[in-house]
C-alpha positions in Angstrom: 18.4 15.1 -43.3 15.6 12.9 -41.2 16.3 9.7 -41.6 19.5 7.6 -42.3 20.0 4.2 -44.3 22.0 2.4 -42.1 23.0 -1.9 -42.6 22.1 -4.1 -39.9 22.8 -7.9 -40.1 22.4 -7.7 -43.9 19.6 -5.7 -44.4 19.0 -2.1 -44.7 17.0 0.3 -42.6 15.7 3.6 -42.7 16.3 5.1 -39.5 15.1 8.4 -38.2 17.9 10.5 -36.7 16.0 10.7 -33.3 16.8 7.9 -32.7 20.5 7.5 -33.4 22.7 8.2 -30.0 25.7 8.5 -31.8 28.4 7.4 -34.7 31.7 6.8 -34.3 34.6 5.7 -36.9 36.7 2.8 -35.5 39.9 1.5 -38.1 38.6 3.9 -41.1 34.9 2.5 -41.0 32.0 4.3 -39.7 29.3 3.1 -37.6 26.1 4.1 -35.7 24.3 3.1 -32.2 20.7 3.3 -31.9 19.5 4.8 -28.8 18.2 1.0 -28.1 22.0 0.3 -28.3 21.8 -1.6 -31.8 25.1 -0.7 -34.0 24.7 -0.8 -37.7 27.3 -0.1 -40.4 27.3 3.6 -42.1 29.2 4.0 -46.1 30.1 7.7 -44.9 32.5 9.0 -42.8 32.0 11.3 -40.1 32.7 13.7 -41.7 30.1 13.5 -44.3 27.7 12.3 -41.6 28.2 15.6 -39.7 27.2 17.5 -42.8 24.0 15.5 -43.2 22.6 15.2 -39.4 20.7 18.5 -37.8 23.1 20.8 -36.9 21.0 21.5 -33.6 20.9 17.7 -32.4 24.4 16.4 -33.3 28.1 17.7 -32.0 31.3 16.7 -33.0 33.2 15.1 -30.1 36.5 14.4 -32.1 37.5 12.9 -34.9 36.0 9.9 -33.6 32.5 11.0 -32.4 29.7 12.4 -33.6 26.9 12.4 -30.4 23.1 13.3 -30.7 23.6 15.5 -28.2 20.1 13.6 -26.5 22.1 11.3 -25.7 24.9 12.9 -23.2 23.2 12.1 -19.4 26.8 14.4 -17.8 30.3 14.6 -17.4 32.1 13.4 -14.3 35.3 15.0 -13.5 38.3 12.6 -14.4 41.4 15.3 -14.1 41.6 18.6 -12.7 40.6 20.0 -16.2 39.6 16.7 -18.0 36.2 15.3 -17.9 34.3 11.7 -19.4 31.2 12.3 -21.2 28.6 10.2 -20.0 26.2 8.8 -22.9 23.7 6.4 -22.9 24.3 3.8 -24.3 27.4 3.5 -23.1 30.7 3.4 -25.3 33.3 0.9 -24.0 36.4 3.0 -24.2 36.0 6.4 -21.8 35.1 9.8 -24.3 37.5 12.4 -22.6 37.4 16.4 -22.9 38.7 18.9 -21.7 37.5 21.9 -19.7 37.2 23.9 -22.6 35.4 21.3 -24.3 33.3 20.8 -22.5 32.2 24.2 -21.6 31.6 24.9 -25.3 29.7 21.4 -25.7 27.6 22.3 -22.9 26.9 26.2 -24.1 25.9 24.7 -27.5 23.1 22.2 -25.5 21.3 24.9 -24.2 22.1 23.8 -20.4 22.8 26.1 -17.6 25.7 24.8 -15.5 25.8 25.4 -11.6 29.6 24.1 -9.8 
């Protein structure tokens, strides 16, 4: 899929997946956030969305978040074995991952990681 149909303020738009920062699920409803910060409704749950978007661009962080890896700007240590993913645009809540999840995500993104 290269485009998704989205509802914003009772209007339906076609949005290219490259403009989508992430999809999130809140209270059994799915939303998308564009890279410019516009929030839109999605009638599909994250499992269905993850099957539609490009597998090389989007990564399922957890049950609530499917992220376009180009929106990940970094990681910040939270505890010894936990990090916070820094996204642009930012989420209001921290996205926590353990060190194994972080290693898998870095490998998926093809990043050279130096300590």
